[in-house]
C-alpha positions in Angstrom: 126.4 116.8 74.6 126.1 115.3 78.1 123.4 112.7 78.8 120.1 114.0 80.0 118.6 113.8 83.5 114.9 112.7 83.3 112.2 112.5 85.9 110.6 109.2 86.6 107.5 108.3 88.6 108.0 104.6 89.3 104.5 103.7 90.4 102.8 100.6 91.8 100.3 100.4 88.9 101.7 102.8 86.3 105.0 104.5 85.6 106.0 107.6 83.6 109.1 109.4 82.4 109.2 113.2 81.9 111.6 115.9 80.8 111.8 119.6 81.5 113.3 122.2 79.2 112.8 125.9 78.7 109.2 125.4 77.7 108.4 123.5 80.9 108.0 119.9 81.9 106.2 117.3 79.8 105.6 113.6 80.0 107.4 111.6 77.2 105.3 109.2 75.0 106.3 105.9 73.4 106.2 105.2 69.7 102.4 104.8 69.8 101.9 108.2 71.5 101.0 106.6 74.9 102.5 108.3 77.9 101.6 105.9 80.7 103.4 102.6 81.1 101.7 99.9 83.2 104.2 98.6 85.9 103.6 95.0 84.7 106.3 92.6 83.7 105.8 89.1 82.2 108.9 86.8 82.3 109.1 84.3 79.5 111.6 81.5 79.5 114.3 82.0 76.9 113.0 85.4 75.8 113.2 89.0 76.9 110.6 90.1 79.5 107.3 91.6 78.2 106.8 95.0 79.9 103.9 97.4 80.0 100.6 97.3 78.2 100.8 93.8 76.7 101.9 92.3 80.0 99.0 94.1 81.9 96.4 93.2 79.2 97.3 89.5 79.2 98.0 89.1 82.9 95.0 86.9 83.5 96.2 84.5 80.8 99.8 84.4 82.1 99.3 85.2 85.8 101.9 82.7 87.1 104.6 84.5 85.1 103.4 88.1 85.4 104.4 90.4 88.2 102.1 93.3 89.2 102.5 95.7 92.1 106.2 95.0 92.6 106.7 98.4 94.3 104.7 97.2 97.3 107.4 94.8 98.2 110.4 97.0 97.4 113.0 96.5 100.1 110.7 94.4 102.4 111.2 91.2 104.3 109.6 88.0 103.3 107.4 87.6 106.4 106.3 91.2 106.4 105.5 91.2 102.7 103.1 88.2 102.9 101.0 90.0 105.6 101.4 93.5 104.0 100.4 92.4 100.5 98.1 89.3 100.9 96.9 89.7 97.3 100.5 88.9 96.1 101.0 86.1 98.6 100.7 83.3 96.0 103.8 84.7 94.2 105.9 85.7 97.2 108.9 83.5 98.2 111.9 84.2 100.4 114.8 85.6 98.5 118.4 86.5 99.4 118.9 87.8 103.0 115.3 87.0 103.9 113.9 89.6 101.5 110.6 89.2 99.7 110.9 87.9 96.1 108.6 86.8 93.3 108.4 83.3 92.1 108.0 83.6 88.3 109.1 81.5 85.3 111.1 79.2 87.6 113.1 82.0 89.2 113.0 84.0 92.5 113.2 87.6 91.5 113.6 90.5 93.9 111.2 93.5 93.4 114.1 95.7 92.4 114.9 93.3 89.5 111.3 93.6 88.4 111.4 97.4 88.8 114.6 97.5 86.7 112.7 96.1 83.7 110.1 98.9 84.0 112.9 101.5 84.3 114.7 100.0 81.4 111.6 100.5 79.2 111.1 104.1 80.5 114.8 104.8 79.6 114.2 103.5 76.1 111.1 105.7 75.7 113.0 108.8 76.9 116.0 108.1 74.6 113.7 107.7 71.6 111.7 110.9 72.4 114.7 113.0 73.2 117.1 111.6 70.5 119.9 111.4 73.0 121.4 109.1 75.6 119.7 108.9 79.0 121.8 107.6 81.9 120.6 109.7 84.8 117.3 110.1 86.5 115.4 111.7 89.4 113.1 109.0 90.8 110.2 109.4 93.1 109.1 107.3 96.0 106.3 107.5 98.6 107.0 109.9 101.5 107.1 107.1 104.0 109.6 104.9 102.1 112.4 104.3 104.5 116.1 104.0 103.7 115.9 100.3 102.8 113.1 100.9 100.4 114.9 103.9 98.9 118.1 101.9 98.5 116.1 99.1 96.8 114.8 101.8 94.4 118.4 102.9 93.7 119.4 99.3 93.0 116.5 99.0 90.5 117.8 102.1 88.7 121.4 100.8 88.6 120.2 97.5 87.2 118.4 99.4 84.4 121.6 101.3 83.6 120.5 104.6 85.2 122.3 106.6 87.8 119.7 107.7 90.4 121.0 111.2 91.0 118.2 112.0 93.4 115.4 110.2 95.2 112.5 112.5 96.1 109.1 112.0 97.8 106.1 111.8 95.5 104.3 114.7 97.2 107.4 116.7 97.0 107.6 116.2 93.3 103.9 117.2 93.0 104.8 120.4 94.9 107.5 121.2 92.4 105.1 120.7 89.4 102.4 122.7 91.2 104.7 125.5 92.2 105.4 126.4 88.6 102.1 128.2 88.2 102.1 130.1 91.5 104.8 132.8 91.2 104.0 135.9 93.2 101.3 134.2 95.3 101.8 133.0 98.8 99.5 130.2 100.1 99.3 127.0 102.1 98.5 124.0 100.0 97.8 120.3 100.7 99.0 117.6 98.3 96.7 114.6 98.5 98.4 111.8 96.6 96.2 108.7 96.2 98.1 106.4 93.8 97.8 102.8 92.8 99.6 101.4 95.9 100.3 104.1 98.4 98.7 107.2 99.9 100.5 110.3 101.0 99.4 113.7 102.1 101.6 116.8 102.7 101.0 120.3 103.8 103.0 122.9 101.8 103.9 126.5 102.4 104.4 128.4 99.2 106.2 131.7 99.6 105.7 134.7 97.4 108.8 136.5 98.4 111.5 136.4 95.7 111.8 133.1 93.9 109.2 130.5 94.7 109.9 128.6 97.9 107.9 125.4 98.3 108.3 124.1 101.9 106.8 120.9 103.1 105.8 121.6 106.7 104.2 118.2 107.5 103.5 114.9 105.9 101.5 111.7 106.7 100.5 108.6 104.8 99.6 105.0 104.5 102.1 102.8 102.6 99.5 100.0 102.1 96.5 102.0 100.7 95.9 102.7 97.1 93.8 102.1 94.0 94.7 98.4 94.1 92.9 98.2 97.5 89.8 99.8 96.0 89.9 97.3 93.2 90.2 94.5 95.7 87.3 95.8 97.8 85.0 96.0 94.7 86.2 92.6 93.5 85.3 91.1 96.9 81.8 92.7 96.6 81.3 91.3 93.1 82.5 87.8 94.2 80.0 87.8 97.1 77.2 88.7 94.7 78.2 86.0 92.2 78.2 83.4 95.0 74.9 84.7 96.3 73.4 84.2 92.8 74.3 80.5 93.0 77.5 80.4 91.0 80.7 78.6 92.2 84.0 80.3 92.1 87.5 78.8 92.0 89.2 80.8 94.7 92.6 79.1 93.9 92.5 80.2 90.2 94.9 83.2 89.7 93.5 83.8 86.2 89.9 84.1 87.6 91.1 86.3 90.4 92.8 88.6 87.9 89.7 88.7 85.7 87.6 89.7 88.7 90.1 92.5 89.6 90.0 93.7 86.0 86.2 93.9 86.1 86.4 95.8 89.4 88.9 98.3 87.9 86.6 98.9 84.9 83.6 99.5 87.2 85.7 101.9 89.3 86.7 104.0 86.2 83.1 104.0 84.9 81.6 105.0 88.2 84.0 107.9 88.5 82.2 109.5 85.6 78.7 108.0 85.7 76.0 107.1 88.2 76.0 103.4 87.4 78.0 100.8 85.5 77.3 97.3 84.2 79.6 94.4 85.0 79.8 91.4 82.6 81.9 88.4 83.4 82.5 85.0 81.8 82.5 82.6 84.8 84.8 79.6 85.3 81.8 77.2 85.0 81.2 78.4 81.4 78.2 80.6 82.2 78.1 84.4 82.1 77.1 86.8 84.9 75.9 90.4 84.6 75.0 93.0 87.2 74.7 96.7 87.7 76.7 98.6 90.2 75.6 102.1 91.3 77.8 104.9 92.5 76.0 104.7 95.8 77.0 101.1 96.1 80.5 101.9 95.1 80.9 104.6 97.7 79.6 102.3 100.4 82.2 99.7 99.5 85.1 102.0 99.4 84.0 104.3 102.3 86.3 102.7 104.9 89.3 103.1 102.6 88.6 106.8 101.9 88.1 107.3 105.7 91.7 106.1 106.2 92.9 108.8 103.9 90.9 111.4 105.9 92.6 110.2 109.1 96.0 110.8 107.5 94.9 114.3 106.5 93.9 115.1 110.1 97.3 114.0 111.3 99.1 116.1 108.7 97.0 119.2 109.7 97.6 118.7 113.4 101.4 118.3 112.8 101.4 121.5 110.7 99.6 123.5 113.5 96.1 123.4 111.8 96.9 126.1 109.2 94.2 127.4 106.8 94.7 125.4 103.6 93.7 127.4 100.5 93.9 124.6 97.9 94.2 120.9 97.7 96.3 119.4 94.9 95.0 116.0 93.8 97.6 113.5 92.7 97.1 109.9 91.6 94.5 108.2 89.5 92.3 107.4 92.5 91.6 111.1 93.0 89.3 111.0 90.0 86.7 109.3 92.2 84.0 111.8 93.3 83.9 110.5 96.8 87.6 110.9 97.2 87.5 114.5 96.0 84.6 115.4 98.3 86.4 113.8 101.2 89.6 115.7 100.5 87.7 119.0 100.2 85.8 118.4 103.4 89.0 117.3 105.3 90.8 120.5 104.4 87.8 122.8 103.9 89.3 124.0 100.7 89.0 123.8 97.0 90.4 120.7 95.3 92.8 121.5 92.5 92.4 119.3 89.4 93.8 121.3 86.6 96.9 119.1 86.2 96.5 115.5 85.2 96.7 113.6 88.5 98.5 110.7 86.9 101.2 112.9 85.5 101.9 115.5 88.3 104.5 113.4 90.1 106.5 112.7 86.9 106.3 116.4 85.9 107.7 117.4 89.3 110.5 114.9 89.1 111.4 116.4 85.7 111.5 119.9 87.3 113.9 118.6 90.0 116.0 117.1 87.2 116.2 120.4 85.5 117.3 122.1 88.7 120.1 119.5 89.1 121.2 120.1 85.6 121.2 123.9 86.1 118.6 124.5 83.5 116.2 126.0 86.1 117.0 127.8 89.3 113.8 129.6 90.1 112.3 127.2 92.7 113.7 126.1 96.1 112.2 123.0 97.7 112.6 122.0 101.3 111.4 118.5 102.3 110.8 117.2 105.8 111.8 114.3 108.2 108.6 112.3 108.7 109.5 110.8 112.1 111.8 112.0 114.9 115.3 110.5 115.1 117.5 110.1 118.1 119.8 107.8 120.2 119.4 105.7 123.3 120.6 107.2 126.6 121.3 105.6 130.0 118.0 104.3 131.6 116.4 103.4 128.2 115.4 106.9 127.3 115.6 108.5 123.8 117.4 111.7 123.2 115.8 113.1 120.1 118.3 114.9 117.8 116.3 115.6 114.7 112.7 116.3 115.2 109.7 115.2 113.1 108.8 117.6 110.2 112.2 119.3 110.3 113.2 120.5 106.8 115.9 118.4 105.0 118.7 118.4 104.2 119.2 118.6 108.0 122.1 118.4 110.4 122.1 118.5 114.2 124.6 117.6 116.9 124.4 116.8 120.6 127.1 116.3 123.3 127.2 113.1 125.3 129.6 111.5 127.7 130.4 108.1 129.3 128.7 106.7 132.4 131.5 104.4 133.6 135.1 105.2 134.6 137.7 104.1 132.1 135.1 103.4 129.4 136.8 102.9 126.0 133.8 102.1 123.8 130.1 103.1 123.5 127.3 101.3 121.8 125.3 104.0 119.9 121.7 102.9 119.2 119.9 104.9 116.6 116.1 105.1 116.9 113.1 106.5 115.1 109.7 107.5 116.6 107.8 109.9 118.7 107.8 108.1 122.1 110.3 108.9 124.9 111.6 105.5 125.7 113.6 103.0 123.6 111.1 100.2 124.1 108.4 102.2 122.3 110.5 103.4 119.3 111.8 101.6 116.2 115.4 100.6 116.1 117.2 101.7 113.0 120.8 100.8 113.6 123.6 100.2 116.2 127.3 100.8 115.9 130.2 100.6 118.2 132.2 103.7 118.9 135.6 102.4 120.0 139.0 103.9 120.9 137.8 106.4 123.5 140.8 107.3 125.8 140.1 105.9 129.3 138.9 108.8 131.5 136.6 109.3 134.5 132.9 109.0 133.8 131.4 112.2 132.4 134.7 113.6 131.2 134.9 112.5 127.5 133.2 114.9 125.1 131.4 112.8 122.6 129.8 114.8 119.8 127.1 112.8 118.0 125.9 114.2 114.6 122.8 113.3 112.7 122.8 114.3 109.0 119.9 113.7 106.7 120.8 114.4 103.1 118.5 115.6 100.3 117.5 112.0 99.5 116.3 111.4 103.1 119.2 109.1 104.0 120.4 109.3 107.5 124.1 109.2 108.5 125.1 109.1 112.1 128.6 110.0 113.2 130.3 110.2 116.6 133.6 112.0 117.6 135.4 112.3 120.8 136.5 115.9 120.8 139.6 115.6 123.0 141.2 112.7 121.1 139.7 113.2 117.6 138.5 109.5 117.5 135.5 109.2 115.2 133.1 106.6 113.7 130.0 106.7 111.6 127.2 104.6 110.1 124.7 105.0 107.2 121.3 103.8 108.3 119.9 101.4 105.7 117.3 99.1 107.3 116.5 95.8 105.6 112.9 96.7 105.2 110.5 99.5 106.0 107.7 100.5 108.4 104.4 98.8 108.1 101.2 100.8 108.1 100.5 99.5 111.6 103.9 100.7 112.9 103.5 104.2 111.5 100.0 104.6 112.8 101.0 103.1 116.1 103.9 105.5 116.5 101.7 108.5 115.9 98.8 107.3 118.0 100.8 106.1 121.0 102.9 109.3 121.1 99.7 111.2 121.8 98.1 108.6 124.1 101.1 108.1 126.3 102.7 111.6 126.1 102.4 112.4 129.8 103.5 108.9 130.9 106.4 108.9 128.5 107.7 112.3 129.6 107.6 111.2 133.2 109.6 108.0 132.4 112.1 110.0 130.4 112.5 112.6 133.2 113.0 109.9 135.8 115.6 108.1 133.6 117.6 111.4 133.1 117.4 112.1 136.9 118.7 108.7 137.7 121.6 109.0 135.3 122.6 112.5 136.4 122.0 111.7 140.1 124.1 108.6 139.9 127.0 110.6 138.5 126.6 113.2 141.3 126.6 110.5 144.0 129.8 109.0 142.4 131.6 112.3 142.5 130.4 113.0 146.0 131.7 109.7 147.2 135.1 110.2 145.5 135.4 113.7 147.0 134.5 112.5 150.5 137.1 109.8 150.3 139.7 112.6 149.6 138.8 115.3 152.0 136.6 113.8 154.8 139.2 114.6 157.4 139.1 118.4 156.4 135.3 118.7 156.9 133.0 119.2 159.9 131.7 115.7 161.0 128.2 117.1 161.4 128.3 118.4 157.8 129.6 115.0 156.6 126.8 113.2 158.4 124.1 115.5 157.0 125.6 115.2 153.5 125.7 111.4 153.7 122.1 111.4 154.8 121.0 113.5 151.9 123.1 111.4 149.5 121.4 108.3 150.9 118.0 109.7 150.3 118.9 110.5 146.6 120.4 107.1 146.2 117.2 105.5 147.4 115.3 107.6 144.8 117.7 106.4 142.1 117.0 102.8 143.1 113.3 103.4 143.1 113.4 105.2 139.7 115.3 102.4 138.1 113.0 99.7 139.5 109.6 101.4 139.2 109.7 104.8 137.4 105.9 105.1 137.4 105.8 105.2 141.3 108.6 107.8 141.5 107.7 111.4 142.3 109.7 113.3 139.7 109.3 116.7 141.3 110.5 115.4 144.7 113.4 113.7 143.0 114.3 116.9 141.2 114.2 118.9 144.5 116.3 116.4 146.4 118.9 116.3 143.7 119.1 120.1 143.4 119.3 120.4 147.2 122.1 117.8 147.3 123.9 119.7 144.5 123.8 122.9 146.5 124.6 121.2 149.9 127.7 119.4 148.4 129.3 122.7 147.1 131.6 123.0 150.2 132.7 119.4 149.7 133.7 120.1 146.0 135.4 123.3 147.0 137.4 121.5 149.6 138.4 118.8 147.1 139.4 121.4 144.5 141.5 123.3 147.1 143.4 120.2 148.2 144.0 119.3 144.5 145.4 122.7 143.8 147.7 122.6 146.8 149.0 119.1 145.9 149.9 120.3 142.4 150.9 123.9 143.2 154.5 123.1 142.2 153.5 121.9 138.7 152.9 125.3 137.1 149.9 127.5 136.3 146.5 126.0 136.7 143.6 126.4 134.2 140.0 125.8 135.2 137.7 124.6 132.4 134.0 124.7 132.8 131.6 123.0 130.4 127.8 122.7 130.0 126.0 119.7 131.4 124.9 117.1 128.9 121.3 116.1 128.9 122.0 112.3 128.8 125.0 109.9 128.7 125.2 107.5 125.8 124.8 103.9 127.0 128.2 102.3 127.5 129.6 98.8 127.0 
């Protein structure tokens, strides 16, 4: 019997492993019947790591050697991690290649090494529950995890002895689990995933035609917003009240900080079910402190955090074209909070769906995907989406978008480009991500040199650039010169991912600067194309000036001079350039230069008449030339 493929929800706070057979998906339990494994690891010198419940329970006693929330730093750089996760700052050090690492038990451990210990325990739970070897898994990640973070997740799996056969988005997994109960019913559904460390929202289209088709039509999220942030906000409120009551706090004590976070989490859980909760703490000075916290107080404290999730919901709705959402699927433990449920229902004006345990939905969906890969199920088709547009830099600093935001994946698209300099034998291909029109306003993903292009006049090489996003959301960019067959490619794996500010900035700025950006892009393209036109006109004039009417030549040179001045102005100050006037001048020059090009072609044909039959090849104009070296 071949080893099983399980589904794993590798969470910031808790993790689960699930399996799907003919009776449907189910979360697997450990020997004590517990299905949820805290993503906590304590490293003990000379002994095996302590993983799960014991590590989480005793974290305040062994805080210096216990890692919590490792997922938040997965694949991130050291400098970025300290600002992105300030609550983890005391344990963050610089690891290999400038990556964030944890300083525990005298060692610097990468987040994927910590994640591997959690995955290793989940693998053991699965093998015990299934009575068979487990060496393959479908693992979920937040929708906004980029390639570097996804690759770090794969590394964690490999360190745990698991082959990561598929990495899928957490809302996508929830869609799979939810789609099981909707055969024969078409509707638009929102997946609102508020987990321990991240927030994601996706708008889904579920088709009733034939087998279930669950299509993600838009997605948005915040990679630094989760239940941990709610705990931190409540802990800050409690600390302020303790100080106001005249007690001193040791802010540098990690054990005390963890005890405060534990109390905050307990209050959060209680207030999700009751109108008030009591908080009792043994203070560092040996005294005790008690207080009551009402649900109204709690909702005031967390209101700004919940508002951030609503902003993401509005973005996802706008990207999807403001469809009528029939149901909201609640995923993640934070969705048990009444304020969160009300906010989600109001944001989508729809019923919130809570029939499935929000902590288990993602793992169950991952198990369904695993069963599809194994061939045990074939009744559901899932199409995921690209969260941000992808393209390359063109002459003038513009971005030619090749794969658009919210396009279903796996996805493939090609565009034709050419050179901008005569005899150019290499091109620097710059891959970008974002919604803006100019390179300076987008995120650089990768650069690679495309070498070996046969030397030809500018605009003649036919360079086909292909973008391919596979089912795991990994981008491969390849380039091929069609005449010679020369090719090159690169797999885009950034060192670390997008911050919340970068993601929000891309979406906000794309709307704010849309008109300005389109103008700058249009001017950049006009400059690039007009410069090539002027080059060809100059070369043709040098060949056939003597065969043309001097008055025509004078008029042509005057028009060309005017367009050349517009090119210079556009390159120097695009904002002041009249794009419509530029377009008209270029088109008029194109039409006026036709007799010139006809004379040049005629002379060329006469010069080579003795060389045999002539073939004229016409090709479509490219929309931009790839920047050359």
